[in-house]
C-alpha positions in Angstrom: 118.9 82.1 32.1 118.4 80.2 35.2 115.6 77.6 35.6 114.6 75.5 38.5 116.5 72.5 37.6 119.3 71.2 39.5 122.5 68.9 39.0 123.9 67.6 41.9 127.6 66.9 41.5 129.2 64.3 44.0 132.5 64.7 44.3 135.3 62.8 46.3 138.5 60.7 45.9 139.0 57.6 44.4 137.5 54.6 46.5 135.5 56.5 48.6 132.2 55.4 47.7 131.1 57.8 45.2 129.3 55.3 43.4 127.2 54.0 46.2 126.4 57.4 47.3 125.4 58.8 43.8 122.9 55.7 43.3 121.1 56.3 46.6 120.9 60.2 45.6 119.5 59.3 42.3 117.0 56.8 43.5 115.8 59.5 46.4 115.2 61.8 43.4 113.8 59.5 40.8 116.7 60.6 38.2 119.6 59.5 36.4 123.4 59.6 36.9 126.0 61.3 34.2 129.4 60.0 34.8 132.8 62.3 34.7 134.7 59.5 35.2 137.3 60.2 32.2 138.6 56.5 32.3 135.0 54.8 32.7 134.0 56.1 29.1 136.3 53.3 27.8 134.5 49.9 27.6 137.6 47.6 27.1 138.7 49.2 31.0 135.8 46.9 32.9 137.9 46.1 35.8 140.7 48.7 36.7 138.7 51.8 36.3 136.1 50.4 39.0 133.0 51.3 36.8 129.4 50.6 38.2 128.7 46.9 38.0 125.7 45.5 36.3 123.6 45.2 39.2 124.5 49.1 39.7 123.7 49.8 36.2 120.3 48.2 36.6 119.1 50.3 39.6 119.5 53.6 38.1 120.2 54.7 34.4 124.1 55.9 33.8 125.5 58.1 31.0 128.6 57.8 29.7 129.7 54.6 31.0 131.8 52.1 28.4 130.5 54.2 25.5 134.0 54.8 23.9 136.5 52.4 22.9 140.1 53.0 23.9 140.8 53.6 20.0 138.5 56.4 19.8 139.8 60.0 20.4 138.0 61.9 22.9 138.5 64.6 25.0 137.1 66.8 27.7 136.4 69.4 24.8 134.1 66.8 23.2 132.9 65.0 26.5 131.4 68.8 27.7 129.8 69.2 24.4 128.2 65.6 24.6 127.2 65.5 28.5 125.5 69.2 28.1 123.3 68.0 25.2 122.3 64.7 27.2 121.9 66.9 30.4 119.6 69.6 28.7 117.4 66.7 27.2 117.2 65.0 30.7 116.1 68.1 32.2 112.9 68.7 30.0 111.5 65.3 32.1 113.6 65.5 35.3 114.1 68.5 38.1 117.3 66.7 39.1 120.0 65.2 37.8 123.2 63.4 39.5 126.8 64.1 38.2 129.7 61.7 39.5 133.3 61.1 39.0 136.5 62.0 40.3 137.9 63.8 37.2 137.6 67.0 38.1 138.5 68.7 34.8 135.3 66.8 33.4 133.2 67.9 36.1 134.2 71.6 35.9 133.6 71.3 32.1 129.9 70.6 32.9 129.7 73.1 36.0 131.4 76.2 34.6 132.4 75.4 31.2 136.1 75.5 29.4 138.1 78.1 28.1 138.5 78.7 24.5 141.8 78.2 23.0 143.6 78.7 19.6 143.8 75.8 17.2 147.3 74.6 17.0 148.9 74.3 13.9 149.9 70.6 13.1 153.6 71.2 12.9 153.8 72.4 16.4 151.5 69.7 17.7 153.8 66.8 16.0 156.7 68.4 17.2 155.5 68.2 20.9 154.5 64.7 20.4 157.7 63.7 19.0 159.6 65.2 22.2 157.1 62.9 24.4 158.0 60.2 22.1 161.7 60.7 22.1 162.3 62.0 25.9 159.5 60.7 27.6 157.0 62.3 30.4 159.8 63.4 32.9 161.2 65.8 30.2 157.6 66.9 29.5 157.3 67.4 33.3 160.6 69.7 33.6 159.9 71.4 30.3 156.5 72.6 31.7 157.8 73.5 35.3 160.1 75.9 33.9 157.7 77.6 31.3 154.8 77.6 33.6 155.3 76.7 37.2 151.8 77.9 38.4 150.2 75.1 35.9 152.8 72.7 36.7 151.4 72.7 40.4 147.9 72.6 39.3 147.8 69.5 36.4 148.1 66.1 36.8 151.8 65.9 36.2 151.4 62.3 34.9 148.9 62.7 32.2 150.9 63.2 29.1 148.2 64.6 27.0 147.7 67.5 29.5 151.0 68.2 29.6 151.7 68.3 25.6 148.6 70.5 25.4 149.9 73.0 27.5 153.3 72.9 26.0 151.5 73.2 22.5 149.9 76.5 23.5 152.9 77.9 25.4 155.0 77.4 21.8 152.1 78.7 20.0 151.3 81.7 21.8 154.3 82.6 23.7 152.2 82.9 26.7 152.2 80.5 29.8 149.0 78.4 29.7 147.9 79.5 33.0 147.5 83.3 31.6 145.2 82.1 29.1 142.9 80.1 31.3 140.6 82.9 31.9 138.2 81.7 34.5 135.4 82.9 33.1 132.4 80.8 33.7 129.8 79.8 31.3 126.4 80.4 31.9 124.3 77.3 32.5 120.6 77.1 32.7 121.0 75.1 35.6 121.7 75.2 39.3 124.6 73.2 40.7 125.0 71.4 43.9 128.3 70.1 44.6 128.8 67.3 47.5 132.1 66.6 48.6 132.6 63.3 50.3 135.1 62.9 52.7 136.3 60.5 55.1 139.5 59.8 57.6 142.6 59.6 55.7 143.5 56.2 57.1 140.3 54.7 56.5 140.4 56.0 52.8 143.7 54.0 52.2 142.3 51.1 53.9 139.3 51.0 51.4 141.7 51.9 48.4 143.7 48.7 49.1 141.1 46.4 49.4 139.6 47.4 46.4 142.9 47.0 44.5 143.2 43.7 45.9 139.5 43.0 44.8 140.7 44.3 41.1 143.2 41.5 41.4 141.0 39.0 42.5 138.4 40.0 39.6 141.2 39.6 36.9 142.9 42.7 36.4 146.2 41.0 35.2 144.3 39.3 32.7 142.4 42.1 31.5 145.5 44.1 31.0 147.5 41.3 29.3 144.9 41.4 26.7 145.6 44.9 26.2 148.9 45.2 26.5 149.8 45.9 22.6 147.9 48.8 23.0 150.1 50.3 25.6 151.4 53.2 23.3 147.7 54.5 23.8 147.3 57.4 26.7 144.1 55.4 27.9 146.1 52.8 29.0 148.5 55.4 30.8 146.0 54.7 33.7 147.0 53.5 37.0 146.5 49.8 37.1 147.3 49.2 33.5 150.5 51.0 33.1 151.7 49.1 36.2 151.1 45.6 35.1 152.4 47.1 31.6 155.7 47.6 33.4 155.4 44.2 34.8 155.0 42.2 31.5 158.1 44.2 30.5 159.8 42.7 33.0 160.6 46.1 34.4 159.5 45.4 37.8 158.4 42.2 40.1 154.7 41.0 40.7 155.1 42.0 44.2 155.9 46.0 43.0 153.6 45.7 41.1 150.7 45.4 43.2 152.1 47.6 45.8 153.1 50.5 42.7 149.3 50.1 41.9 147.9 50.9 45.6 150.5 53.6 46.1 149.9 55.2 42.9 146.0 55.2 43.7 146.6 56.5 47.0 148.9 59.4 45.4 145.9 60.1 43.1 143.5 60.1 45.5 145.8 63.1 47.6 146.0 64.9 44.4 142.0 64.5 43.9 141.6 66.1 47.5 143.5 68.8 46.6 141.5 69.8 43.7 138.3 69.5 45.4 139.4 72.0 48.1 138.8 74.7 45.6 135.0 73.5 45.8 134.6 76.1 48.7 130.9 76.1 48.5 130.5 72.5 48.7 128.3 70.7 51.0 130.6 68.4 53.0 129.7 65.0 53.9 131.6 62.5 56.2 131.4 59.1 54.7 132.6 56.0 56.7 131.9 52.3 57.0 129.7 53.0 60.2 128.3 56.5 58.9 124.2 56.7 58.1 123.5 59.6 55.5 120.5 61.4 55.9 119.5 61.8 52.3 116.5 63.9 53.3 119.2 67.0 54.2 120.9 67.0 50.9 118.6 69.5 49.2 
């Protein structure tokens, strides 16, 4: 049963300015922020994931920022359960809440809910994991493209966990993963307003490049160097971290490392833009360096 409570989801590609925008929205409605950025959960990743800084965290209370360790087992299913519980509790005292982050699957888990899938036997899970360890992510990509081209065209093909999850289910059920995704939304007790931030592509790329340069100035290289011994963790398979790990392994030069981080971040932004096009009923706001947003018109 629907209530008069509203969740405002601020969507948009990396680097566009979601953090600043969401803080302004939260302050206008005197409320709190739920993060759905799947890499800002991890407390060890303090620079390369661009989490809100200390000043921003003091302005508005945030949830799901640095609440996990890179060594914790955490996934979108656990996040859905945790976040919905927090949202329910907050709605007892707030009429509006702000959800923000560029991880589309995690946002969808809150807005629409996740499909339920069968439990995978351990022998199948271990078999698929061993394939990844022995043959690498490109092998998984080719296998998924052959078995389920529809899902291959939707998934982040650089996310090994999602590739393995799909292949596990395909092997266990004999069906394509995309056919098992029912797309039947769960009933939520709150309303959702989706705000999609947009800006000219050239401006977005400029913002991304500047942000990468700021990360370097802030000590991203040193942060990754301290974490390099954990390079096999999926949480370190993240833009900014995986490129520096390759640099420390003498696979690429320093200059190529910086250029790769910029390029891979831009590519990630393009995939996010494609994902957010699915939100056809969203309120689109063009955000640029000189634009003034009238927050009174949001609701």
